[in-house]
C-alpha positions as CSV (number, residue, x, y, z in Angstrom):
1,X,20.8,-12.7,8.9
2,X,23.6,-13.7,6.6
3,X,24.4,-12.6,3.0
4,X,22.6,-15.8,1.8
5,X,19.6,-15.2,3.9
6,X,18.2,-15.9,7.5
7,X,20.2,-18.6,9.4
8,X,20.1,-20.4,12.8
9,X,23.2,-21.9,14.3
10,X,25.0,-21.2,11.0
11,X,22.4,-23.1,8.9
12,X,20.2,-21.3,6.4
13,X,16.5,-21.6,7.2
14,X,14.7,-23.7,4.6
15,X,11.5,-21.7,5.2
16,X,12.8,-18.1,5.9
17,X,9.3,-16.7,6.1
18,X,8.5,-19.0,9.1
19,X,9.7,-19.0,12.7
20,X,12.7,-21.1,13.7
21,X,10.5,-23.6,15.4
22,X,8.5,-24.2,12.2
23,X,11.3,-25.1,9.8
24,X,10.4,-28.8,9.4
25,X,11.6,-32.2,10.5
26,X,14.9,-32.1,8.6
27,X,16.0,-28.9,10.2
28,X,14.8,-30.0,13.6
29,X,17.0,-33.1,13.4
30,X,20.0,-31.0,12.6
31,X,19.2,-28.9,15.6
32,X,18.9,-32.0,17.8
33,X,22.3,-33.2,16.5
34,X,23.9,-29.9,17.6
35,X,22.2,-30.2,21.0
36,X,23.8,-33.6,21.5
37,X,27.2,-32.3,20.7
38,X,26.7,-29.6,23.4
39,X,25.6,-32.3,25.8
40,X,28.8,-34.2,25.3
41,X,30.7,-31.1,26.2
42,X,28.6,-30.7,29.4
43,X,29.7,-34.1,30.7
44,X,27.7,-37.0,29.1
45,X,24.8,-38.4,31.0
46,X,24.8,-35.9,33.9
47,X,24.9,-33.0,31.5
48,X,22.2,-34.7,29.4
49,X,19.9,-35.1,32.4
50,X,20.4,-31.4,33.4
51,X,19.7,-30.1,29.9
52,X,16.7,-32.4,29.4
53,X,15.2,-31.2,32.7
54,X,15.8,-27.6,31.7
55,X,14.5,-28.2,28.2
56,X,11.2,-29.9,29.3
57,X,10.3,-26.9,31.4
58,X,11.4,-24.2,28.9
59,X,9.9,-25.5,25.6
60,X,7.0,-23.1,25.8
61,X,9.1,-20.2,26.9
62,X,11.6,-20.9,24.0
63,X,8.8,-20.9,21.5
64,X,7.4,-17.7,22.8
65,X,10.8,-16.1,22.8
66,X,11.5,-17.2,19.3
67,X,8.1,-15.9,18.1
68,X,8.7,-12.6,19.8
69,X,12.2,-12.3,18.3
70,X,10.8,-13.2,14.9
71,X,8.1,-10.6,15.1
72,X,10.5,-7.9,16.4
73,X,12.9,-8.7,13.5
74,X,10.1,-8.5,11.0
75,X,8.9,-5.1,12.4
76,X,12.4,-3.7,12.5
77,X,12.9,-4.4,8.8
78,X,9.8,-2.5,7.8
79,X,9.8,1.1,6.7
80,X,6.6,3.1,7.2
81,X,5.0,4.1,3.9
82,X,5.5,7.8,3.4
83,X,2.7,10.1,4.4
84,X,1.5,12.4,1.5
85,X,-1.0,15.1,1.0
86,X,-4.5,13.9,0.0
87,X,-4.5,16.5,-2.9
88,X,-7.2,18.9,-4.0
89,X,-9.7,16.3,-5.0
90,X,-10.1,13.8,-2.0
91,X,-13.9,14.0,-1.5
92,X,-13.2,13.0,2.1
93,X,-14.7,16.2,3.6
94,X,-11.5,18.1,3.8
95,X,-12.1,20.0,0.5
96,X,-15.8,20.6,0.0
97,X,-17.6,17.4,-0.9
98,X,-17.6,14.2,1.2
99,X,-18.4,10.9,-0.4
100,X,-17.5,8.7,2.6
101,X,-20.8,9.1,4.3
102,X,-22.8,7.9,1.2
103,X,-24.5,4.5,0.9
104,X,-22.6,2.5,-1.7
105,X,-19.1,3.8,-1.0
106,X,-18.0,0.4,0.4
107,X,-17.3,-1.6,-2.7
108,X,-14.5,-3.4,-4.6
109,X,-15.3,-2.4,-8.2
110,X,-15.0,1.3,-8.3
111,X,-15.2,1.8,-12.1
112,X,-18.8,3.0,-12.1
113,X,-20.6,5.7,-10.2
114,X,-23.1,4.7,-7.5
115,X,-26.3,6.2,-6.1
116,X,-28.0,8.6,-8.4
117,X,-24.9,8.8,-10.7
118,X,-24.5,6.3,-13.5
119,X,-21.3,6.9,-15.6
120,X,-18.6,4.3,-15.9
121,X,-14.9,5.2,-16.2
122,X,-13.3,3.9,-19.4
123,X,-9.8,2.6,-19.7
124,X,-7.5,-0.4,-19.4
125,X,-8.6,-2.7,-16.5
126,X,-6.4,-2.1,-13.4
127,X,-6.8,-4.1,-10.2
128,X,-4.7,-3.0,-7.2
129,X,-4.1,-4.7,-3.9
130,X,-2.8,-3.1,-0.8
131,X,-1.5,-5.1,2.2
132,X,-1.7,-3.1,5.4
133,X,0.9,-4.1,8.1
134,X,1.1,-2.9,11.7
135,X,4.7,-2.0,12.6
136,X,3.9,-1.5,16.2
137,X,2.2,-5.0,16.3
138,X,5.4,-6.7,15.1
139,X,4.7,-6.3,11.4
140,X,1.5,-8.3,11.6
141,X,-1.3,-7.8,9.1
142,X,-3.8,-5.2,10.1
143,X,-7.1,-6.9,9.8
144,X,-10.3,-4.8,9.9
145,X,-8.7,-1.6,8.7
146,X,-10.7,0.5,6.3
147,X,-9.0,1.8,3.2
148,X,-10.4,4.6,1.1
149,X,-8.9,4.8,-2.5
150,X,-9.5,7.3,-5.3
151,X,-7.8,8.3,-8.6
152,X,-8.3,10.2,-11.8
153,X,-9.8,8.6,-14.9
154,X,-8.3,8.0,-18.4
155,X,-8.7,11.7,-19.2
156,X,-7.0,12.9,-16.0
157,X,-10.3,14.0,-14.4
158,X,-11.4,13.4,-10.8
159,X,-15.1,12.7,-10.2
160,X,-17.0,15.2,-8.1
161,X,-14.6,18.0,-9.0
162,X,-13.6,18.1,-12.7
163,X,-15.7,19.8,-15.4
164,X,-18.2,17.4,-16.8
165,X,-18.0,14.8,-14.1
166,X,-19.0,16.9,-11.0
167,X,-22.1,14.7,-10.6
168,X,-20.3,11.4,-10.9
169,X,-18.5,9.6,-8.1
170,X,-16.6,6.8,-10.0
171,X,-13.1,5.7,-9.1
172,X,-13.7,6.1,-5.4
173,X,-14.4,3.4,-2.9
174,X,-13.8,1.8,0.5
175,X,-12.7,-1.7,1.4
176,X,-12.1,-3.4,4.8
177,X,-8.9,-5.4,5.1
178,X,-9.1,-9.2,5.5
179,X,-7.2,-11.4,8.0
180,X,-4.1,-10.9,5.9
181,X,-4.4,-7.1,5.9
182,X,-5.4,-7.0,2.2
183,X,-7.8,-4.9,0.3
184,X,-8.5,-5.2,-3.4
185,X,-10.0,-2.6,-5.8
186,X,-11.0,-3.1,-9.4
187,X,-10.4,0.1,-11.4
188,X,-9.0,1.5,-14.6
189,X,-5.4,2.5,-15.3
190,X,-5.0,6.2,-14.3
191,X,-3.9,8.9,-16.7
192,X,-0.7,11.0,-16.5
193,X,-1.6,14.7,-16.2
194,X,0.9,17.6,-16.2
195,X,3.2,17.6,-13.1
196,X,2.1,14.2,-11.7
197,X,3.3,10.7,-12.2
198,X,0.4,8.2,-12.6
199,X,-0.8,7.3,-9.1
200,X,-3.6,6.2,-6.9
201,X,-4.5,8.0,-3.6
202,X,-5.5,6.1,-0.5
203,X,-6.2,6.7,3.2
204,X,-6.1,4.1,5.9
205,X,-8.4,4.2,8.9
206,X,-8.5,1.9,12.0
207,X,-12.0,0.5,11.1
208,X,-15.0,1.1,9.0
209,X,-16.7,3.3,11.6
210,X,-13.8,5.8,11.4
211,X,-13.8,6.6,7.7
212,X,-16.2,9.6,8.1
213,X,-13.7,11.3,10.5
214,X,-10.6,12.5,8.7
215,X,-8.8,13.1,12.0
216,X,-8.9,9.3,12.8
217,X,-6.9,8.4,9.7
218,X,-3.7,6.3,10.3
219,X,-2.0,7.2,7.0
220,X,-2.5,9.1,3.8
221,X,-0.3,8.0,0.9
222,X,-0.2,7.2,-2.8
223,X,0.6,4.2,-5.0
224,X,2.9,4.8,-8.1
225,X,2.9,2.7,-11.3
226,X,6.1,1.6,-13.0
227,X,7.2,3.5,-16.1
228,X,7.5,0.5,-18.4
229,X,3.8,-0.4,-17.7
230,X,2.8,3.2,-18.2
231,X,4.5,3.4,-21.6
232,X,2.7,0.3,-22.7
233,X,-0.7,1.4,-21.6
234,X,-0.3,5.0,-22.9
235,X,0.4,3.6,-26.4
236,X,-3.2,2.4,-26.5
237,X,-6.3,4.3,-27.7
238,X,-7.7,6.8,-25.2
239,X,-4.5,7.6,-23.4
240,X,-2.9,9.8,-26.1
241,X,-2.6,12.9,-23.9
242,X,-0.7,10.9,-21.2
243,X,2.2,10.2,-23.6
244,X,3.5,13.8,-23.7
245,X,2.8,14.4,-20.0
246,X,4.8,11.3,-18.9
247,X,7.7,12.3,-21.2
248,X,8.2,15.4,-19.1
249,X,8.4,13.5,-15.8
250,X,10.4,11.0,-13.8
251,X,9.7,9.6,-10.4
252,X,12.5,11.9,-9.2
253,X,11.0,15.0,-10.6
254,X,7.4,14.2,-9.5
255,X,6.3,16.6,-6.8
256,X,5.2,13.9,-4.5
257,X,7.4,10.9,-5.2
258,X,10.5,13.0,-5.9
259,X,12.0,13.0,-2.4
260,X,12.9,9.3,-2.7
261,X,11.9,8.3,-6.2
262,X,8.8,6.5,-4.9
263,X,10.9,3.6,-3.7
264,X,8.4,2.7,-1.0
265,X,5.3,3.4,-3.1
266,X,6.1,1.8,-6.4
267,X,3.7,-1.1,-6.9
268,X,4.7,-4.5,-8.3
269,X,2.7,-4.6,-11.5
270,X,2.0,-7.3,-14.0
271,X,-0.4,-7.8,-17.0
272,X,-1.0,-6.6,-20.5
273,X,-3.3,-4.1,-22.2
274,X,-5.4,-7.0,-23.5
275,X,-5.8,-8.8,-20.1
276,X,-5.6,-5.8,-17.9
277,X,-3.0,-5.1,-15.1
278,X,-2.7,-6.1,-11.5
279,X,-0.6,-4.1,-9.0
280,X,0.3,-4.9,-5.4
281,X,1.8,-2.7,-2.7
282,X,2.7,-3.4,0.9
283,X,1.6,-0.6,3.3
284,X,3.4,-0.7,6.6
285,X,2.0,1.8,9.2
286,X,3.4,2.9,12.5
287,X,0.3,3.4,14.6
288,X,2.3,5.0,17.4
289,X,2.9,8.2,15.4
290,X,0.7,10.9,14.1
291,X,0.1,11.1,10.4
292,X,1.9,13.9,8.7
293,X,0.0,14.1,5.4
294,X,-2.1,17.2,5.2
295,X,-5.1,18.3,3.2
296,X,-4.1,20.3,0.1
297,X,-5.8,23.6,-0.8
298,X,-8.3,23.7,-3.6
299,X,-7.2,24.8,-7.0
300,X,-4.4,23.9,-9.4
301,X,-4.0,20.3,-10.4
302,X,-5.0,18.8,-13.7
303,X,-8.4,20.4,-13.8
304,X,-7.6,24.0,-12.6
305,X,-9.6,26.3,-10.4
306,X,-11.5,24.9,-7.5
307,X,-12.9,22.0,-9.4
308,X,-13.3,23.0,-13.1
309,X,-11.6,22.8,-16.4
310,X,-10.8,19.8,-18.5
311,X,-8.0,17.4,-17.7
312,X,-4.9,18.9,-19.1
313,X,-2.8,22.0,-18.5
314,X,-3.3,23.7,-15.1
315,X,-4.1,27.5,-15.2
316,X,-1.2,29.9,-15.5
317,X,0.4,30.4,-12.2
318,X,-1.2,27.4,-10.5
319,X,0.9,26.2,-7.6
320,X,2.7,22.9,-8.1
321,X,1.4,21.9,-4.8
322,X,-2.1,21.7,-6.2
323,X,-1.1,19.0,-8.7
324,X,-1.5,16.2,-6.3
């Protein structure tokens, strides 16, 4: 690695995302030229014969070594996404209700409730994509992982817990990662309620069959949304209460992202209020370690109590830890 980017034999790689052996014909010719110079130093024809014989037997080994080195380098540059609490309103079985064993929970569009419920969450369209990577596996995409995501609505309410939406289950869903480790959810832009930066919760499980067992989770974390985007969205109709709440927060004062300013959880976000927004976040996971995120106690948070109250001020004396 050089200040200008990845290099081999002093030459910058034209395709830094690929292995050394896959840099293209032009780069290979440069490598061949360098090999010939070494051959001359080894003693002309005799050296050439020796190197050729060695090379013919070691091509496969060299490619394997280069691939392993590339994977190791990629993995070493990854930082595991921070583990966080799942908050008071997860509906994963750790705080009362469990939505993960219901038919219909596996879906991409999570804006509407499913089953016997029928409400649809209103708000600016918000599509978020998570790419799950396996640090232990050399930073390779984690295909087949199950990701459960949930969030509050435009009013700061969580379905299945908040007053008025206890019978709804919108803004909750499970997706299985594709061959690139990606899952995509179609949602609405989350509100900002007192004490918390706008965010989306998610849990990662090794496969779909594991999502009903919280103990099998690989990671519990949260996605944060950039301030500039939040300011733009909250200036639109329906998000009025979020304006004052956001004005009292920064990523450094948020009680979840504050330890590092959300540097590993801030999603790259593009779009507009008219067209909607798209956010993407890379989620590296170290599968050799135990998750440290814990289930939060009920109470506190935007709704107050153990699941009641309108989105807005938490009850007097509510612990900050509940606002998650």
